[in-house]
C-alpha positions as MATLAB code, in Angstrom:
seq = 'MTKEDETRPFSDVERASARGELAPGTVAGDYLLEGFIARGGCGVVYGARHARSGRPAAVKVLSEAVAHSRRVVERFAREIEALQLISHPNIVEIYEVGEMDNHQPFYAMERLEGQTLDALIRAETRLAPREALDLFEPICAALGAAHAAGIIHRDVKASNIFICSGKPRTVKLLDFGIAKLMGPEEGQTWLTTAGRMPGTPSIMAPEQILGGPIDARVDVYALGVLLHRMLVGRLPFHTHDMDEMVRKHLEEPPMPPSLRVPLPLELDAVVLRCMEKRRERRFSSVEELVRALREAIGEPASGVQSGPDPTMPAVAVYLEIRTRGSDDLDEGLAADIGQVLDMAESQLSSAGFILASTTGNEVLGVRLLPADAAEQHSERRAAIEFATALHEALDRRDGADARVHVNVCVHADEVQARPTSPPEITGGALMCAGLWAPADDVRGVFATPSATAGLDGDEAPARRRA';
ca = [
     -59.818   28.171  -29.775;
     -59.221   31.368  -27.386;
     -55.294   32.528  -26.743;
     -55.835   30.539  -23.073;
     -56.344   27.620  -24.995;
     -53.145   27.658  -27.173;
     -50.523   25.896  -25.478;
     -46.583   26.914  -24.755;
     -43.341   25.535  -24.134;
     -42.169   25.732  -20.925;
     -39.310   28.624  -19.911;
     -36.210   28.132  -18.898;
     -37.163   30.024  -15.679;
     -40.469   27.787  -15.455;
     -38.371   24.158  -15.760;
     -35.832   24.932  -13.132;
     -38.437   26.020  -10.815;
     -40.251   22.686  -11.212;
     -37.013   21.046  -10.419;
     -36.666   23.139   -7.491;
     -33.510   24.316   -9.169;
     -32.775   28.506   -9.406;
     -33.358   29.552  -13.086;
     -30.748   30.854  -15.420;
     -29.958   34.773  -14.685;
     -30.107   34.600  -10.873;
     -27.708   36.807   -9.163;
     -24.967   35.317   -6.904;
     -23.060   38.333   -5.192;
     -21.088   39.224   -8.415;
     -21.856   36.195  -10.385;
     -24.854   35.311  -12.723;
     -26.059   31.500  -12.819;
     -26.164   29.779  -16.123;
     -27.732   25.994  -15.582;
     -27.594   23.329  -13.325;
     -24.623   20.981  -12.992;
     -25.082   19.118   -9.896;
     -26.957   18.477   -7.190;
     -24.997   17.271   -3.676;
     -26.444   16.305   -0.170;
     -26.955   19.774    0.882;
     -25.973   22.191   -2.085;
     -26.675   22.438   -5.500;
     -24.033   23.566   -8.293;
     -24.469   25.891  -10.801;
     -22.591   27.317  -13.655;
     -21.901   30.812  -13.864;
     -19.838   33.569  -15.081;
     -18.493   36.625  -13.475;
     -21.435   39.539  -14.586;
     -18.471   41.895  -15.536;
     -15.482   40.205  -16.489;
     -17.049   36.837  -17.739;
     -14.876   34.818  -16.158;
     -16.398   31.389  -15.751;
     -17.253   29.788  -12.293;
     -19.225   26.881  -10.513;
     -21.190   28.605   -7.680;
     -22.646   26.013   -4.810;
     -25.851   27.335   -3.081;
     -27.014   25.897   -0.163;
     -30.164   24.363   -0.849;
     -33.190   26.135    0.344;
     -35.271   23.253    1.558;
     -32.260   22.465    4.110;
     -31.181   26.479    4.841;
     -33.573   26.173    8.167;
     -31.283   23.636    9.382;
     -28.427   25.034   11.494;
     -26.360   21.569   11.561;
     -26.612   21.502    7.645;
     -25.760   25.612    7.526;
     -22.822   24.853    9.984;
     -21.676   22.190    7.472;
     -21.993   24.488    4.904;
     -19.759   27.412    6.357;
     -17.030   24.485    7.297;
     -16.653   23.516    3.979;
     -16.162   27.221    2.986;
     -13.696   27.802    5.601;
     -11.969   24.576    4.950;
     -11.053   25.721    1.339;
     -10.504   29.142    2.182;
      -8.011   28.187    4.795;
      -5.983   26.170    2.034;
      -4.049   27.470   -0.975;
      -2.907   24.633   -3.226;
      -3.093   24.169   -7.108;
      -4.829   20.639   -6.494;
      -7.569   22.283   -4.060;
     -10.454   23.953   -5.839;
     -10.183   28.038   -5.765;
     -12.951   29.664   -3.997;
     -13.882   33.599   -5.697;
     -16.342   34.915   -3.622;
     -18.536   33.724   -0.696;
     -21.889   35.362    0.073;
     -25.535   35.197    0.696;
     -28.402   35.709   -1.887;
     -31.328   37.960   -1.912;
     -33.250   35.338   -0.174;
     -30.318   35.055    2.555;
     -29.371   31.338    0.583;
     -25.681   30.872    1.685;
     -23.125   30.566   -1.567;
     -20.083   30.767   -2.682;
     -18.191   30.946   -6.135;
     -15.367   28.647   -7.081;
     -13.250   27.715   -9.999;
     -15.084   25.854  -12.823;
     -13.651   22.421  -13.772;
     -14.103   20.636  -17.274;
     -13.156   16.916  -17.138;
     -14.294   13.875  -14.997;
     -13.823   12.396  -11.639;
     -11.728    9.569  -10.802;
     -14.435    7.398  -10.398;
     -15.474    7.891  -13.645;
     -12.136    6.934  -14.925;
     -11.882    3.976  -12.846;
     -15.074    2.277  -14.063;
     -14.260    3.153  -17.781;
     -10.850    1.558  -17.528;
     -11.628   -1.325  -15.318;
      -8.151   -0.446  -13.170;
      -5.478    1.755  -13.710;
      -1.609    0.476  -14.166;
       0.746    1.545  -11.435;
       2.540    4.354  -12.894;
      -0.848    5.987  -13.926;
      -1.973    5.314  -10.417;
       1.008    6.847   -8.987;
       0.395   10.325  -11.432;
      -3.183   10.774  -10.210;
      -2.188    9.579   -6.618;
       0.502   12.225   -5.986;
      -1.616   15.500   -6.685;
      -4.150   13.893   -4.089;
      -1.594   13.404   -1.282;
       0.257   17.092   -2.211;
      -3.569   18.594   -1.545;
      -4.170   16.294    1.578;
      -0.909   17.619    2.979;
      -1.415   20.781    2.375;
      -4.799   20.643    4.201;
      -3.178   18.676    7.194;
      -0.500   21.415    7.545;
      -3.473   23.829    7.656;
      -5.023   22.060   10.466;
      -7.741   20.065    8.417;
      -8.549   16.406    7.987;
     -10.677   15.690    4.795;
     -12.265   12.405    6.136;
     -13.831   11.736    3.156;
     -11.153   10.965    0.457;
     -12.791    8.632   -2.003;
     -12.641    8.555   -5.909;
     -15.954   10.510   -6.763;
     -14.279   13.490   -4.530;
     -11.248   13.715   -7.145;
     -11.411   15.360  -10.146;
      -9.526   15.043  -13.305;
      -9.244   18.169  -14.994;
      -9.141   17.841  -19.122;
      -6.674   19.942  -21.086;
      -2.547   19.663  -20.566;
      -0.974   19.533  -18.181;
      -3.290   17.082  -16.825;
      -4.617   18.799  -13.130;
      -6.001   17.305  -10.429;
      -8.480   18.651   -7.908;
      -9.720   17.229   -4.411;
     -13.181   17.743   -3.969;
     -16.026   18.195   -0.870;
     -14.245   19.535    2.280;
     -17.966   19.395    3.615;
     -17.326   17.218    6.560;
     -13.566   18.086    6.587;
     -12.642   18.765   10.578;
     -10.872   21.873   11.263;
      -8.127   21.807   14.247;
      -8.480   24.774   16.270;
      -5.397   26.218   17.922;
      -6.468   25.025   21.270;
      -7.526   21.305   20.493;
      -3.596   20.551   20.439;
      -2.619   17.571   18.249;
      -5.913   15.401   18.030;
      -9.341   16.401   16.395;
     -12.014   14.951   17.961;
     -15.326   13.846   16.233;
     -18.634   13.835   18.155;
     -18.856   10.713   20.031;
     -21.433    8.141   18.233;
     -21.403   10.223   14.938;
     -19.882    8.448   12.011;
     -19.163   10.959    9.544;
     -17.802   10.006    6.093;
     -18.106    6.996    3.700;
     -18.572    3.920    5.638;
     -16.766    1.863    3.048;
     -13.690    4.020    3.235;
     -13.401    5.002    6.577;
     -10.790    4.401    9.220;
     -11.746    2.281   12.215;
     -11.206    5.101   15.012;
     -13.414    7.048   12.680;
     -16.416    4.341   12.628;
     -16.144    4.159   16.421;
     -15.972    8.219   16.819;
     -13.038    8.573   18.899;
     -10.120   10.501   18.295;
      -9.014   11.154   15.024;
      -5.682   12.908   13.478;
      -4.647   12.856    9.841;
      -3.974    9.025    9.638;
      -7.747    8.515    8.919;
      -6.924   10.343    5.590;
      -4.513    7.865    5.025;
      -5.996    4.769    5.466;
      -8.548    6.446    3.018;
      -5.871    6.620    0.747;
      -5.401    3.213    1.082;
      -8.643    2.029    0.063;
      -8.635    4.539   -2.804;
      -4.746    2.956   -3.765;
      -6.350   -0.781   -3.863;
      -9.112    0.461   -5.777;
      -7.097    2.310   -8.380;
      -4.663   -0.621   -8.872;
      -7.522   -3.626   -8.522;
     -10.695   -1.873   -9.909;
     -12.736   -2.541   -6.521;
     -12.803   -1.619   -3.074;
     -11.085   -3.914   -0.615;
     -14.287   -4.538    1.205;
     -17.314   -4.893   -0.891;
     -20.682   -5.661    0.815;
     -24.551   -4.090    0.758;
     -24.747   -4.868    4.004;
     -23.470   -1.332    6.133;
     -23.528   -3.452    9.232;
     -20.772   -5.890    7.954;
     -19.124   -3.365    5.870;
     -18.193   -2.015    9.398;
     -17.542   -5.067   10.618;
     -14.890   -5.339    8.126;
     -13.253   -2.035    8.366;
     -12.740   -2.892   12.333;
     -11.907   -6.680   12.329;
     -10.775   -8.059    9.250;
      -7.811   -7.656    7.274;
      -7.961   -6.667    3.851;
      -6.609   -9.101    0.717;
      -3.593   -8.294   -0.701;
      -3.817   -6.492   -4.207;
      -1.856   -8.955   -5.718;
      -3.680  -11.598   -4.962;
      -6.645  -10.191   -7.208;
      -4.380   -8.962   -9.999;
      -0.759   -9.523  -10.958;
       1.005   -6.508   -8.890;
       4.253   -6.498   -6.916;
       4.439   -7.464   -3.495;
       5.803   -4.016   -3.109;
       2.488   -2.323   -3.684;
       0.777   -4.749   -1.328;
       3.281   -3.353    1.376;
       2.239    0.151    0.936;
      -1.953   -0.441    0.481;
      -1.628   -2.865    3.539;
       0.466   -0.537    5.787;
      -1.935    2.473    5.310;
      -5.178    0.166    6.184;
      -3.689   -1.108    9.372;
      -6.475   -1.284   12.137;
      -3.972    0.695   14.505;
      -3.104    3.936   13.424;
       0.346    3.947   14.727;
       1.137    1.509   12.423;
       0.127    3.202    9.450;
       2.037    5.714    7.430;
       2.582    8.727   10.228;
       1.961   11.362    6.779;
       0.889   11.629    3.055;
       4.656   12.672    2.422;
       5.470    9.192    3.856;
       3.223    7.113    2.073;
       4.148    8.660   -1.319;
       7.784    7.875   -0.589;
       6.930    4.376   -0.103;
       4.508    4.332   -3.418;
       7.200    5.611   -5.843;
       9.877    3.204   -4.169;
       7.189    0.325   -4.697;
       6.410    1.374   -8.251;
      10.307    1.983   -9.210;
      10.133    5.583  -10.146;
      13.596    7.150  -10.744;
      13.934    8.443   -6.849;
      14.529    4.844   -5.963;
      17.478    4.203   -8.824;
      15.391    2.635  -11.402;
      14.199    3.826  -14.962;
      10.941    4.964  -15.804;
       8.730    5.188  -18.771;
       6.276    3.767  -20.606;
       5.839   -0.049  -20.958;
       5.990   -1.054  -24.336;
       2.542   -1.068  -26.153;
       1.703   -4.573  -27.890;
      -0.979   -6.779  -29.663;
      -3.010   -8.617  -27.753;
      -6.528  -10.636  -27.373;
      -8.506  -10.643  -24.368;
     -11.336  -13.292  -22.948;
     -13.410  -11.428  -20.475;
     -15.891  -12.964  -18.469;
     -18.250  -10.631  -16.950;
     -20.900  -12.404  -14.081;
     -24.262  -10.882  -13.643;
     -26.950  -11.681  -11.285;
     -30.856  -11.906  -11.901;
     -33.778  -11.158   -9.525;
     -31.956  -10.806   -6.517;
     -30.147   -8.243   -4.617;
     -28.901  -10.321   -1.650;
     -26.030  -12.459   -2.054;
     -27.565  -15.667   -0.026;
     -24.962  -18.640    0.525;
     -25.724  -20.778   -2.887;
     -25.708  -17.670   -4.840;
     -22.271  -16.849   -3.640;
     -21.140  -20.607   -4.129;
     -21.838  -20.617   -7.831;
     -20.357  -17.183   -8.338;
     -16.954  -18.675   -6.430;
     -17.310  -21.549   -8.680;
     -17.664  -19.356  -12.032;
     -14.515  -17.795  -11.118;
     -12.447  -20.710   -9.917;
     -13.450  -22.373  -13.156;
     -12.483  -19.222  -15.642;
      -9.337  -18.435  -13.721;
      -8.128  -21.841  -13.944;
      -8.646  -22.685  -17.629;
      -7.373  -19.336  -18.305;
      -4.269  -20.034  -17.190;
      -3.715  -23.623  -17.998;
      -4.651  -22.159  -21.622;
      -1.609  -19.465  -21.340;
      -3.826  -16.556  -20.716;
      -2.382  -13.673  -18.078;
      -4.853  -13.171  -15.397;
      -4.549   -9.366  -16.155;
      -7.425   -8.195  -14.157;
      -9.860  -10.617  -11.611;
     -12.863   -9.022   -9.215;
     -15.747  -10.363   -7.439;
     -17.626  -11.002  -10.650;
     -15.285  -10.765  -13.825;
     -11.789  -12.106  -14.733;
      -9.924  -10.617  -17.693;
      -7.559  -13.278  -19.506;
      -4.811  -12.018  -21.923;
      -2.827  -13.520  -24.625;
       0.004  -11.430  -26.257;
      -0.268  -11.377  -29.910;
       2.716  -12.070  -32.073;
       4.031   -9.325  -34.915;
       3.356  -11.824  -37.969;
      -0.384  -11.038  -39.316;
      -0.889  -14.749  -39.908;
       0.008  -15.768  -37.015;
      -2.006  -13.161  -35.174;
      -4.998  -14.608  -37.129;
      -4.421  -17.750  -35.823;
      -4.174  -16.838  -32.191;
      -7.344  -14.600  -32.424;
      -9.133  -17.969  -34.136;
      -7.878  -20.236  -31.299;
      -8.871  -17.309  -28.511;
     -12.493  -17.748  -29.562;
     -12.376  -21.531  -29.708;
     -11.285  -21.338  -26.235;
     -13.775  -18.937  -25.193;
     -16.552  -21.259  -26.845;
     -15.197  -24.202  -24.911;
     -15.236  -22.144  -22.015;
     -18.663  -20.885  -21.712;
     -19.952  -24.498  -22.438;
     -18.315  -25.685  -19.410;
     -19.576  -22.921  -17.482;
     -22.958  -23.832  -19.057;
     -22.914  -27.588  -17.947;
     -21.203  -26.791  -14.291;
     -22.832  -28.585  -11.514;
     -25.714  -26.856   -8.972;
     -25.518  -23.876  -11.781;
     -27.766  -21.246   -9.950;
     -30.527  -19.800  -12.415;
     -30.004  -16.444  -11.006;
     -26.182  -16.437  -12.480;
     -25.601  -15.126  -15.935;
     -22.413  -15.431  -17.470;
     -21.471  -13.251  -20.444;
     -17.950  -14.224  -22.413;
     -16.724  -11.906  -24.595;
     -13.570  -11.869  -26.589;
     -11.661   -8.715  -27.749;
      -8.585   -7.656  -30.110;
      -6.454   -4.433  -29.139;
      -3.164   -3.310  -27.796;
      -1.739   -3.642  -23.993;
       1.148   -2.383  -22.349;
       3.061   -4.837  -21.237;
       6.068   -4.923  -18.788;
       8.926   -7.538  -20.363;
       9.232   -9.840  -17.332;
       8.436  -13.133  -16.999;
       5.625  -13.608  -17.390;
       4.948  -10.135  -18.758;
       2.903   -8.063  -16.480;
      -0.038   -6.161  -18.355;
       0.375   -2.556  -16.998;
      -2.369   -0.747  -19.156;
      -3.687    0.063  -22.431;
      -7.096    0.199  -24.589;
      -7.686   -3.542  -23.886;
      -7.917   -3.150  -20.496;
     -10.842   -1.275  -20.686;
     -13.443   -3.676  -20.757;
     -16.281   -1.304  -20.430;
     -15.706    0.081  -23.444;
     -16.067   -3.033  -26.010;
     -17.933   -5.366  -23.672;
     -21.713   -5.704  -24.158;
     -24.067   -3.743  -21.855;
     -26.626   -6.421  -22.415;
     -26.615  -10.005  -21.399;
     -25.902  -12.334  -24.514;
     -25.910  -16.200  -25.456;
     -22.718  -18.047  -26.580;
     -19.692  -16.162  -27.203;
     -19.322  -12.004  -27.771;
     -16.453  -11.418  -30.438;
     -15.878   -7.883  -31.518;
     -15.119   -7.329  -35.022;
     -11.294   -6.669  -34.283;
     -11.397  -10.198  -32.893;
     -12.986  -11.909  -35.867;
     -11.191   -9.636  -38.659;
      -9.898  -11.675  -41.646;
     -11.450  -14.716  -40.067;
     -14.028  -16.849  -41.865;
     -17.673  -16.050  -40.795;
     -18.526  -19.298  -39.401;
     -15.568  -18.952  -37.026;
     -16.935  -15.301  -35.813;
     -19.840  -16.297  -33.080;
     -22.842  -14.645  -33.417;
     -23.874  -11.971  -30.773;
     -27.316  -12.956  -29.308;
     -28.961  -11.184  -26.727;
     -30.230  -13.222  -23.748;
];
């Protein structure tokens, strides 16, 4: 075998080049790139360090493939300009702006470690009102600073909000790529280009969708959508049809959050006012919105003492609907999903479970457990027996659609419960169904080890994949 025939591993440079990425060691101004972090619509973000001080940073580089587009370059420049205009602890800090040797624009910014709000909501299903407020206030503070600087974000969504690890917890508002800058000559109104729809349709205010005059209240609308998702675990409008999504935002009133999960009516009022179709009916500023939200939740400013709700043991029955072989929600599929949800909610309520979370494809019922260990065993056994009977009833339902599969799961853990009548479940590990419910389809009832601990083996249903 000759030397040319020998195999060898690819170098870091070759692997990066094959993926269309810049290789580690590439120079961007005073920074050395260390490795790929993420890719967006027109730019790539790399981990980096300052060549002399070693300070960690993130460097966003405009992709070479789109650098010839005047529109893309303008958007990239607008993002840099927007960030440079604002100095605020809840907005990412810019260290350096420049061009690389091949004329690709870049900027270096502080490097963040943690997770997006989108990831947090997916993991926890929904957030307790006070946790939502803790995250919501810094988001609004960042937007308040942006609005004061003449900037509308126009894309305030959970994936553009970053929760930094470490203490104290810091929240950062990201991605000003479609922010609209108001020049002094433009007066009090920002204008979009007629016929364009910059932003994410699932969170956009009617005037933004229509391409008409906009102001800071489009961000207030998006904050209402965000708050709904934080409290409920899902967007107020959900459809895979883009035209239908637009129609809903233009015409359909959102469902009050309290109709989906147990929440105070005062929170309904805050969310629904944010999402008014006519902007003059919304909160006039993010500051006014935050004051109303604090009042609705009962923070100290409203004269009500705050603090964490008591932690209590509980057992949960969790039902998740999954569809097979169809991406379209036709009339028959929708009807059967609705039938499953109605049956689950009715039977859980009748059995004394608190409906802690209900969405378009899941129901989480919670029953608080007594302090006595023997009584806890009895309650967990009863929950498993109930879940088994519920699963059998769902299997026998009339007109069952073969495309609908239902996972029924039982789990025991702690919850935070507000001592009202009935108790309000506001948080806790039990609420994070994504961490304990099975990822696969299962037949029968799935009972976790914490639900079956101490019970006889024949009382713990087998966990079977479908």
